[in-house]
N, C-alpha and C positions, 0 to 999 in steps of 0.2 A: 504493499499500500504506499503510495507516494504522499509525502507531506507537502503542504504549501510551503512558501518561503518562511522558515521559522527564524525568530529573533531571540537572541540570548539575553539572560538576565540572571539576577541573584534572588532566590526566594528569601523573603523577609519573614512572612508569616502566612499561615492558612487559618481562616476563621469562618464561623457560620457555615461550615462544611463546604460551601460552594464558592468561597471567595479567597483570593490570595493576593497578597501585596508582593510585587516583584520590582526590584530596582534594575532598570535598564542600563546599558553601558553608558548612555548619555548622562546618567545620574538621576533621571526622572523616575519616580515610583508610580507604577500603574496598578490598577486593580484588575486581576484576571479572573475569568470564570474557571472553577476547578470542576471538571466534569467527572466526578467520582463520588459516589454515595457511601463508600466504605470508610473504614477507620484510617486508611492509608498508613497503618502502622509500619514503621521503618522506612517509609518513603517520603514522609512529611518531615524534611530535615532542613530547617532554616540555614542559610549560609551556602547552600549548594547551588550550582549553576542549573538553571532550568531553561526550557525552550518554549516559547509562546507562538501561537498562530495568530496573526492579525486578522481582523474581519473588515471587509469594506462595506458591510451592510449598516447603513445609517440608522436603521430601526433597532439594532441591537443595543441593549442597555450597557453591555461591556464590550469593549473593542478587542479584547484579548482573550485567548483560550490557552490554558496550561496543557502542554502535550507531554513533555518529557522532563525528567530530573536526572542528573548525573551524580551518583553516589560513590564515595570513597570505599575501596575495599581494603581488606587487611594487608594485601600485598603491595599497596601503594598505587594500584590502578584505579580507574573509574569504571563503574557499570552504569548503563543507561536503563531507566525504568519508565515505562509508559504509565501515566496516571489517568489517561483518557479512556475510561472503560467503554465508552461508545464506539471506539475504534475496534474493539476486540472481535466482534463478529465479521467486520469487513476484512480484517487481517486473516481470519480463519476461512472465510468464503473464498478469498483469493487463492489460498493455499490448497483448498479442496478442489477448486476448478482446475488448478495447474497440476493436480496429482502429487503434491508434495507431502501430504499425509499418507504414507505408504499403505497403511491398514485400511484407509478409506478411499483408495484410488480405484477407478474403473466403474464408478456409477454414472449412469447416463443423465440423470437429472438431479438438480439441487433445488430444494424449496426452503425458503426462510420461514421460520416459525411454524410449528406443528402442534396443534392442540391435542393433548393426550391426557385423559383421566383428570380433567380439572386443572392441568398445568399446561404451560406453553413452553415447549422445547425449542432450541434455537434452529435446528436443521433437520430436514427429512431428505434422505438420499434414496433414489429409486432407480432400478435397473431391471430390464426384463429377465436377465439370467441370475443376477445377484440378489434380487428381491429388494427389501426396504431396510434402511438403517436410520435410526433416530439418534441424533447427536445433540448433547447439551454441552455448552462451552463455559468455562470459568477462567477468569483472568487471575494469574498468580503473580504478585509482586512482593509478598512478604518473605524476606530472607532473614532468618534468625542468626543468633551468634554462633550456632553450630555449623553454619554454612549452608544449610538446607533451605529450600523453599517450602512454605506451608500455606495451605488453604483450609478454611477461610481466615481473614484477618480480623473478623468479628463474628459473633454468633449469628448464624444464618438459617433461620427457619425456612426461608424460601428455597435456599440450596438443598436442604434436607428434603423438601417436597419434591424437588426435581429428582433426587435420588430414587425416591419411592416410585415416581412415575416411570423412571427407567427400569426399576426392578419389575414393575408390573408388565412392561413390554417384554422383558426377557423371559418372564414366567409364561407368557403367551406365545413364545417361540420366535419373537421379533429380535432383530439385532439392536442392541441398545448400547450406547457409547458415551462415556463422560470424557471430554477432552479438555485438559488444562493447557491453556494458552499462557506460557510462562513469559511474561512481558518485562523481565528483569534479566539483563545479560549476565549478571553474576550468579545466577542460580543454575545448578547443574543437576539437581534431583528434586523431586517433590514428594511430600508426605502430608497426610491429613493432620490438621492442627488441633490434636486432642487437647492441648493446653489452653486453647481458646474456646473451642466448641466440641466438647466431648461427645455430644449426641450425633453431630455431623460425622465425626471420625468413626464412631461405632456403626453408624448407618452405612457409611461408604464401604467399610470392610465387609459388612454383611451383604450388601447388594452385589459386591464383586464376586462373592462366593456363589451368588445366585445366577451369575452369568453376564452381569454388566461389565463391559470392557472399560478399562481405565487407561487412558493415554495421556502423555504429556509431550508437548513440543515447545522448544525454546524459540525466542525471536532473535533476529539479527537486525541491527540498526545500521543502515548504509549512510555513508557521509561523503560530502564533497568538502575537502579540507576538514574543518571541525564541525561544519553544520550538518545536522541529520537531514537526510533527503527522503528516506523511506524506511519502513519497518516491515519485515518479512518473517513469516512462520517458517522455520528452517530446519531445526534439529531435533530429533527424538530424544527425550530424556527419560531416565528411569523413574518409576514411582514406587516408593517404599510404603506400602500401606500399613505395615506394622511398626514403622518407626515412631518413636516417642522423642519429644524434646527433652534432652538431659536436664536434670534439675539444675536450676541457676543459670541456664543458657539463654533464657529469654530476656 
């Protein structure tokens, strides 16, 4: 997925969930829209460089949208994390259409949003030979101090309902897939965040045993010089369903 021409700045604070003060390189501080309803645990880090997308729509209340943040890693490098959860399904749809998610390649049709048992899942894939696959996507940006990525970053009753819907499909003989879109380039493996939402973690482990497939793919951020130009779902990552965050590592 290509980005518009992004503008760098320094995050000063996030507040009221959807607002962020960002200091541009000119010294001006602007208020940017933060398109993320989650806790943003471990990616809301004042003082880090962020990238904003400008808007030319005069009807918009805020002229800037926060897209990415660059986070220091323990080895002295920087990782990029997407905070824009509204981009997640577009990133995954592009990868599915290009056949980059190997386990889900080869389906003839892709439909966004599929109503199932009172829930709405993100994708339905259909093919005359392969049948149907239902796919629910979750964005992962939480990297804990043990180096692993975890989901969710806050208690998610909605996420648990999606797991139950996938389990119902699997029980009925349908292909049901949970796909973690890992939008933090410093994460190399994913686990359920039992230390944040024990019920979600227990449910995920249970539905996986019932036939729900659990996949994780990492994103690659492409750049021209230092400026991010695109984000792409690129690399399969391991999922450690039984992993627990070590005590004192959060």
